[in-house]
C-alpha positions as CSV (number, residue, x, y, z in Angstrom):
1,M,-19.7,29.3,5.2
2,I,-18.3,26.1,2.7
3,R,-14.8,24.8,4.2
4,K,-12.3,24.1,2.4
5,A,-10.4,20.2,2.4
6,S,-6.7,20.5,4.2
7,K,-4.8,18.2,3.0
8,N,-4.7,15.4,5.8
9,D,-9.0,15.3,5.0
10,T,-8.3,14.9,1.6
11,R,-5.2,12.2,2.3
12,Q,-7.4,10.1,4.5
13,K,-10.5,9.8,1.6
14,I,-7.7,8.9,-0.5
15,H,-6.7,6.4,2.6
16,S,-9.8,5.2,2.9
17,R,-9.9,4.4,-0.8
18,I,-7.3,2.9,-1.0
19,R,-7.9,1.0,2.6
20,K,-11.3,-1.7,0.7
21,R,-8.9,-2.8,-1.9
22,L,-5.8,-3.8,1.1
23,Q,-6.7,-6.0,3.9
24,G,-3.5,-7.3,5.5
25,T,-3.6,-11.0,6.7
26,T,-1.8,-13.2,9.4
27,E,0.6,-14.3,6.7
28,R,1.2,-11.2,4.2
29,P,0.8,-8.1,6.9
30,R,0.0,-4.6,6.2
31,L,3.0,-2.0,5.8
32,N,1.6,0.5,7.0
33,I,3.4,4.3,7.2
34,Y,2.0,7.5,8.5
35,R,4.8,10.6,7.9
36,S,4.3,13.7,9.9
37,V,5.8,17.4,9.0
38,G,9.4,16.0,12.0
39,H,9.0,12.5,11.7
40,I,8.1,8.8,9.6
41,Y,6.3,6.1,11.1
42,A,5.9,2.4,9.7
43,Q,4.0,0.2,10.8
44,V,3.8,-4.1,10.0
45,I,-0.2,-4.5,11.0
46,D,-2.2,-8.0,10.9
47,D,-6.1,-6.6,10.3
48,S,-8.0,-10.1,11.3
49,K,-5.8,-10.0,14.3
50,G,-6.6,-6.8,14.5
51,A,-2.5,-5.9,16.0
52,T,-0.3,-4.5,15.2
53,V,3.3,-6.9,14.6
54,V,6.0,-5.4,14.5
55,S,6.8,-1.0,14.6
56,A,9.7,1.4,13.8
57,S,9.8,5.4,13.8
58,S,11.9,7.7,13.0
59,L,11.5,8.8,16.8
60,E,13.3,5.1,18.0
61,L,16.4,7.6,16.3
62,G,17.4,9.6,19.2
63,K,20.2,12.0,19.6
64,A,23.6,13.5,17.6
65,A,26.5,12.9,18.6
66,D,26.6,16.2,20.5
67,G,24.3,14.4,22.7
68,K,21.6,18.1,23.1
69,T,20.0,18.2,19.7
70,H,17.5,15.8,18.3
71,V,18.0,14.3,15.4
72,T,15.4,14.9,12.9
73,G,13.2,12.0,11.2
74,G,11.7,14.4,8.5
75,N,14.0,13.9,5.8
76,L,15.8,10.8,3.6
77,A,18.4,9.5,5.5
78,A,15.3,9.0,8.1
79,A,13.3,7.2,6.0
80,K,16.1,5.0,4.8
81,Q,16.7,4.2,8.2
82,V,13.2,3.2,9.1
83,G,12.7,0.9,5.9
84,K,15.6,-0.9,7.0
85,S,14.8,-0.5,10.8
86,I,11.1,-2.3,10.5
87,A,11.9,-4.8,7.5
88,D,14.7,-6.2,9.9
89,R,11.8,-6.5,12.9
90,A,9.5,-8.3,11.0
91,K,11.7,-10.2,9.7
92,Q,13.0,-10.8,12.7
93,S,9.3,-12.2,13.8
94,G,9.2,-14.6,10.8
95,I,8.0,-11.9,7.8
96,R,8.7,-12.0,4.9
97,K,6.2,-10.9,2.6
98,V,3.8,-7.3,3.3
99,V,1.1,-5.5,1.1
100,F,2.4,-1.6,1.2
101,D,-0.2,1.2,2.8
102,R,1.1,4.1,1.3
103,G,-1.4,6.0,3.2
104,G,-3.6,8.1,1.6
105,Y,0.2,9.5,1.1
106,L,1.9,10.2,-2.8
107,Y,4.4,7.8,-3.5
108,H,7.5,10.2,-4.0
109,G,10.2,11.5,-1.0
110,R,10.1,9.8,2.2
111,V,7.5,7.6,1.2
112,K,9.3,5.8,-1.9
113,A,12.7,6.0,-0.2
114,L,10.8,3.4,3.0
115,A,9.8,1.2,0.7
116,E,13.1,1.2,-1.3
117,A,15.1,0.6,1.7
118,A,12.7,-2.7,3.2
119,R,12.4,-4.5,-0.2
120,E,16.3,-3.8,0.1
121,A,16.6,-4.6,3.6
122,G,14.5,-7.8,2.6
123,L,10.4,-7.8,2.6
124,E,8.7,-8.4,-0.1
125,F,6.1,-7.0,-1.5
């Protein structure tokens, strides 16, 4: 029986095609995004060293004001906060320019919101 490719399998194929052309260097590391149903994650990666320089995620947003319910990271507001956070952390590490790696996702929705927030906070790509 032939197994139908899942959305994630298709995304990983697209990401591998993108990664053939993208390379993060020490001067211009790669801003990588991973999007799950409930959260969004961003990393600035130096591929020449194989190391993550800085990272941010919606998991760090913490709890809501009532202290009980967890703030969801699966929305545009969380993506914007993560974009601003990753840009601030990158600037603190001396990184101004990055190469954007959308991770095989469409440049739409949360991915676009994170990228635009990072640009507004001072990252160049």
